[in-house]
N, C-alpha and C positions, 0 to 999 in steps of 0.2 A: 263776205259771205257769213263768217262766224257771227258778226254783229247782227245780221239779218235773222239768223237762226235764233239767237238769244232773244231778239225782239219778238219773234213769233211765239217762242216758248213762254215768254212773259205775258204776252197777250192771251195765250191759251189759259194760263193760270188765272189771269184776271177774269176771263170769261167764266171759268168754272166757279170762281168765287161768287160771281154775280148771280149765276143761275142756280147754284146749289143752296138750298136752305141751310142755315147755320144750326143744325141739330147739335145741341150741347148735352145730350143725354149720354149716360154711360154706354160704352161700346160703340157709339157713333160720335166720337168726341171731337172730330175736326172736320171741316167742310170737305177737303179733298179726299180724305180716306173714306168718307161716307160713300163715295163713288166706287170704292174698291174693297168690298167687304171681305173677299178671300184673303187679303193682306192685312186686315185690321186686327191688331192686338186687342183682346178684351180684358184679360186679367192675368196676373202672375202670382204664383205662390212659391214659397220656399220654407221648408220646415224639416226638422228631424223626423224621420219616419217613425210613426208611433209603434209599429210592430217590428222595427228593425233599426234601433237607435244608433247603430254604427254607420248609418247611411243618412243622407239628406235627399228629400224628394223635392224636385223642382217641376212645377206645372206651368206651362204657358198656353193660354187659350186664345183662339182666333175665331173669326167669322161670327159676328154678333147676330142675335135674334133669329136663329134658325127655326123656321116652322117645321115641326116634325113631319107634317104632311105636304112637304114642298115638292111633290113629284110633278112631272116625270124627271125633272132635272134636280135631283137632290143635292144638297150642299156637300162640298168636298174640298179638301186642300187643293190649292191652285198649283198648276205647273208654271214654270218660269217665275217662281217666287223662292227666295231664300228665307226660310224661317230659322231664326238663330236665337240661341240662349247664350248669354254672355256672363262670364264670371270673373270678378276681380278679387284676388285673394292677397294682394300685396299693397299695403298702405304706403309703401315707399316709392311707388311709381304709378303714374296714371296709365290707364289702358287695361284692356282685358288680358288675363293670363290664360284662360280657357274659353273656347268657343265651341258649341255644338251646333252643327248646321244640318237641317233637314231639307231635302228636296224631294218632290213627289212626281210620280209618273202614273199616267192613267191609260188603261187599255180598254177598248170596246171590243169584246170577243164575239159579239153577235149584233151587227148593225141592222138586222132585219126585224127587231122587236123594239117596242117602246117600253117594255118592262125591264127594270134593272135586274130582277131575279125571276126566273121561271124554269120549270121543268128540271129542277134540281141543280141549276147552274146560276152562278153569279156572272152576269154579262159585263157589267162595268166594274173593273177592278182597279184599285189604287194601291200602289206600293211606294216605298220610300227608300232613300239612301240617307244614312246618317254618317256624317263626318265629324271628326273631333280635331281641334287644334289645341296644342299646349304651348304655342309660342305667340299667342295674341292674334291669331288669324293669318299669320304669314304662310304657314303650310298646314295642310289638312290630311288626315288619315281616315279612310273609310272604315267604320267599325260595325255598321250594319248595312247589308246589301240585300235588296229585295224584301225589306220589312213589310209585313202585311197590315193594311188598314181594314178594319171590319166594315162591312157595308152599313149603310144607314138602316135604322130600325124601322123598316117600311111598315111592317105589320105581321100578325101571326101566320098568315098564309104564306108570305114570302120567306119568313125565317123558320117557322116551326113545322109547317105541314110537309107532306111528302111531295107536293108539287113545288115546294120551295127548297130550302136548304136542309130541312129535316133536323134541326138542332135548336138550341136555345141561344138567346142573345148573350146571356152570361157566358156560355161556352165560347162564343165567337170572340168576346172580349178577352177571355182567358187565353185562347189560342193565339191572339195577336200580341201577347206579351212575349218579348224576346230578351235575351241577354246578349249584349254587344261583345265584340272581340276583346274589349278592354275592361269588362266587368260591370258595366252599367245595365240596369234593368230598364226596358224601354217599352212604351206604349204610345201609339198614335191613332186617333180615331174620334168618332163622335161620342159625346157624353151629354148628360144633363148639365145645363149651365149652373155652376155652383155659386155664382154671385146672387145675392138677394138684396133688393133695395126697392123702395117705393119710388120709381122713376117719375111717375105722374105727379106725385106730391112734391118731391124735391125740386123739380124744375118748374113747378107752378109757383114761382117766387117763394121757395122755401116752405111750402105748406106740408111739412112732414115733422110730426104726425099731422094728418089732415084734421083741420078744425071742424070740418063738416063732411061727413061721409066716411066710408070704410077705407083703411089703409090697404094697399094692394102691392104685392110683389110684382113689379113690372117685368121681371125676367122669368117668372114661374111658367113652366111648361114650354120653355124654349131650350134648344140645344146649342152647343158650341162644338168646335173641334179642338182637341187637346193634344199637346205634346207633353208627355210625362216621362221624367227620368228619375230613377232612384240610383244615387251615386254614392259610393263609399266615401266617408269623410276623408280617408287617407288620400283619395284622388284629388280632393278639393283643397287640401292644405297647401299653403305657400311653401316654397322651397326653404328647407332648413327648420321648419316648425317641428316641435316635438310630437311624437306619436301619441303622447298623453298630455292633455292640457294641464297647465300649472294650477288652474282653478276654473270655476265655472264662467269666469269673465275674461279668460285668456285672450288677449288682443290678436295673437297669431291665428286664432280660430274664427276671425271675422271674415266673412265674404260679402261681396256685393253682387247682386244678380239683377240683370235686366234682359229684356227680350225685344226682338225687332223683326221686321219683315222688309225685304228689299226686292225691287224689280229692276229689270234692264231699262235703261233710259229711253229707248226707242221701241215702240210697238207699231208695226205696220199691218193694217187690216188686210185680210185676203179677200179675193173676189169669188163669187159663186159658191159661198159657204166654206171656202178654204180657211184653214186655221191661220191666225195671225202669226207673223214672225217677229222676233225680238232681236235687238242688238244694242251695243253700247255698254257703258259702265253700269255697274249695279248701284242703284240709288235707294237709300233707306226711305221708306214711305210711312213707316209706323214704328212706334216703340212704346214700351211700358216698363215702369219700375214700381214705384209706389202707387197704390190704387187711387184713382180719382184725381190725380195731379192735373192731367190735361183737361179733365171734365170740369172741375170746380175751382181750380187755382189759376190756370192760364186763361186769359180772356180770349174771346172768339178771334180777334184779329191776329193773335200770335199762335194759335193752336197748330196750324200747318207747319209753321216754322219750328215749333217745339218738336213735332214728329220727325223733322228732318235732321236734327242734330243728335249727338251722342251725349251721355252723361259727362264725358270728359271734355267736350266742347264747352260745357257750362262753366268750367273752371275759369276760362278767360272771357267768355261772353257773359256780361253781367246784365244784359237787357231784360232778363226774366226775374232777376233777384228780388225786385221790389214787390212782386206779387206774393212772395213768401214773407217778406218783411212786414207788409201791410195787406193782408189778404182781404179780398172783397167781402168774404163771409163775415169778417170782423165788423163790418159796417152794420150788419143785421143783428148783431149781438150787443149793440151799444145803444142805449136809450137816448144818448145825446145826439145820435145821428139818425139811423133808420130802424133801430131796434123795435120801436113801437109798431112799425108797419108790418112786422113779421111775427105774429103772436105764437106761431108754432115753435119758434126758436126761443121763446120767452125764458125757459129755464137756463139757457146758455148765455151767460153774461160775462163780458170781458172785465178783468180787474182794472178799474180806473183809479183805484186808490189803495192798492195792496199794501198792507202794513202801514197804512196812512202815509205812504211815501212814494210809491211807484205806480206809474200810469202806463198801461199796456194797450191803450186805445190806439187806433190807426193814426199815424202821424206823430205820436207822442214818443218819448225818449226811452221808455222802459227802464232798463238798468244802466243806460249810458252815462247818467250823471256820476256813476261810481268809477268810470273808466280812469285808470291811472292811480286810483286811491289805494290806501292800505287795505281797504275792505276787500278788494278783489285780488290782492297780491297772493300768488301761489294757487289761484283757482284757474279753471278753464277760461275765465274771462280776462285773465292777465295776458297782455300782449307778449310777455316773455315765455308763455307756455304754448299757445297756439296762434300767436300773432293776432291779427284783427279778425280772424275767422268768425268768432262768435260774438263780438261786440264791435262791429265795424264803424258805426257812426250814429249821430243823433237822428231822430225821426224814423227809426227802424226798430220798433219795439219788439217784434217777434223773432229777432235774431237769437233771443234767449231761449226760445222753446221750439217754435215751428221750424225754424231754419235747421237746427241739428236733426230734428225728427225726419224731415224730408230730404235733407241735402248733404249732411255730413255723417250721420249717425251720432249716437250719444256716447260721450266718453265716461268711463268710470272715474270721475274726477269732480271735486266740488265745483259748482253747486249741484251737479247732476247726480245727486244721491238722495235717497228718501229722507224726509224731515226727521225721522226717528234718530235721536241722538244729537240733533243740532241745537237743542235748547233755545229755540226761537230765532236763531240766526240762519237764514236760508243759505248763506254763503259758506257756512261751516262744514266740516266733514260730517257726513251722515252715514246712513246704512247703505253700503254698496248695493247697487240695484241692477244696472244694465251697462254693458259695454259693447256696442256695435259700431264704434267709431271707425270710419273709413273715409277720410276727408279728401281723397284724391280723385273724386268724381262727383257728379251731381245726383240727379234723381235715380235711385236704385232701391230695391229691397236690400236691407242689410241684416245679416243673420250671424249671431254668434253661435257656432256649432258646438261649443262646449257646454251650453246651457242644457240641462236634462229635459227630457220629454215629460210633459204633464199627461198622465194617463187619461184617456177620454172617459173612462168609467169613474174617475176620482170625483167625489162630490164637490171638490173645490174647482174642477174644470169649469172654465167660463169663456164664453165668446167675446168677452171684453178684454182678453189678453193682458197686456201690460197694465192697463188701468185697474183691472181686478187684482193683479199682483201687488200694485201699489196700495190698494185699499187693505189687503191682507197685511202687508208689511207695516202699515201705519196703525191698524186698529186691532188685529188679531193678536192676542197675547202670545201665541205660539211664535210669532215672528217679531212683534213690536217690542218685546221685552229686552232685545239686544240690538246693538248697532253692528254686529258682526256680519260678515258676508255669509249668506246661506241661500239655498235654493228656496224660492217661494213659488207655489203653483202659478202657472201661467206666465212665468218669466220667458217662456219659449213662444209667447204669442205676440201678435202684431202690436207695435211696429218692430219687434225683434223678429225679423222674418214675417211670414204670414201663413197661418194655418187655414185650411178650408173653412173651419167653423167660425173664424174670427169675424165679428160684425164690424167691418172696417168703416162703413158709413157712420155708424154711431160713434166709434172711437175717434174718427177724425173730426167730427163735429164737436165732440167733447173737448178734443185737443185745441181746436180753434177757440173754444170757450174758456181756455186757460187751465184745464185740469192738470196738465203737466207742471205748470207753474205752482199750483197748489201742492202737488205731490212733493216738491222739493222745499216747501215752506213759504212760498209766496202766496199766502192765503187770500181768500176773497175779501171784498171791501167790507162786508158785514162782520169781519173778525177784527177785534181790537188787539193790537200788539200787546202781548203779555198775558192775555187770557189763557186759562188752562186748557180749554177745549176748542180746537180749531175747526171742528166739524160743525160748521154753521149752516144755516138754511140755504145759502147760495151754493155751497159745496154739495149739499144733499140734492138740490135741484139739478145740478149738472150730472151727478152720478146716477140719478134715477131717470134722466132724460132717455127717451127711446123714440125711434122713428115709427114704431108700431109694426115693423117687419123685422123679426129677430132670428129667423132661421130659414134654411133653404127649403124648397118645396119637396125635395127628396132627401132621404137619409144617405149619408156618406158611407162608403164601404170601409171595413176594418183592414182591408188588404190592398196592396198596390193594384191599380193606380189611385185607389181611395175615392174616386169620383163615382157618382151614381150613373147607371146605364142611361142612355138617351131615351127620351120619350118616343114612343112608337107613333107612327102617323095615324093609327086607328084609335088611339086612346082618347077617351073623353073624360072630363071631370065629373065627379059625382053629382054636381048640381046642374050639369048640362043635360 
């Protein structure tokens, strides 16, 4: 019987695969989860709170491409779904240390109307229960019971008028913010989608920026549902960590964050309009850590599998590793392969002859020729330091940069320091720059909570995050005159965590184009080793590359939950 059930389940999965189009756009990143939008992770953010730097804000978004005018059945969090935010704070052992679990309940208080809100009453109400585990998910404590989810922003008559709720949507959002029994600030509800990207251009064979026509934010004027937590840093610290960091790169202050959604294994449809029933084990159906991993790194045939496993499963399952070692996007940034066919990515070119010695093109050896040599002795590439984690073998060139960015975090260890002070040797000790090394799991956002906040009003604040910090550290006399450890604006930006403002699409494309290699002294091919100025035209091209969409369609808020209010169903664009 069990064999028969497994066969039928496998056949169902195959059927869904065949009939469902392979949408590979952001927010609908895998074939199976495209059929289940209520459980679909869209984005994850983790950053020190700009107005409360003793806390970290974590934002997990779900339900892609919500049309604001999607009535009468407006989008809402799903029942029979476990929405979870996972935190790893101990590099010494794989697995979560802290888990936040949201579950939602929906009540229809007036089944006689098709309006969600009328006559001063909200008829369809969603509330939530928030539980917290501090033992890796073994046991949970309820810390919010009956949390309020604001209604969808249907329109002014429903929200603001006397026949509606007679309030403002800003007030509804404020009223929905609560403090948990354990000190976390919590919000759950609809918001403007904070991600911005030209989906149409990117997935039209890399036509971003568009070579003909206007760039367009494909997520503008769409909403999502968010889970937002503002958590005291003291709550997130590993056991035994000092209450005050040793310095801004203290390894004890590194956390890994990922989010997931799970459903019961069995769903039985009801008859005559009755609700479905569920049973069986909880099965993870979606997850997210680093942005765009499943969209543009994992191939279509492996996307559903990637959604089903945890970052800790990736430690022993190496079937996905090659997509990071030799990313498909690298093929379109290499004139020897397909680069000429993708003119939009023309400024982004892989180092094929860095320092006239190292080839980082797909299938090449990168730095592997140095393995076991005196050149890497005492560096992070030395097997005696981190084993084979960062230099595992030949034909895997991007283990030197993309692998740690996406899969381990970056250690404050040569060669992963700015080229300032290296005197032309990329493997030498340079200017300490980033430490979010957490190698006991796979794809997660990794954040060093000791790094100070860059004020959003600071003229140096940039949506380019760590890339802009590297530029300042290498070229600005304020920072480039010394190789000492110091805070550089935007060191708190992606990929050290992820701020709402960070232009992650641009940053990740620049990273595939080798900008991280250049930052540590592995300059582009048009630089001749020994020249005084490494800022060559190839480097300038990479740094000035843009997708043409550089900011969100709505301004972010200065206070928690920092996200913009959702679009109303009655709003129209100025040009409509």
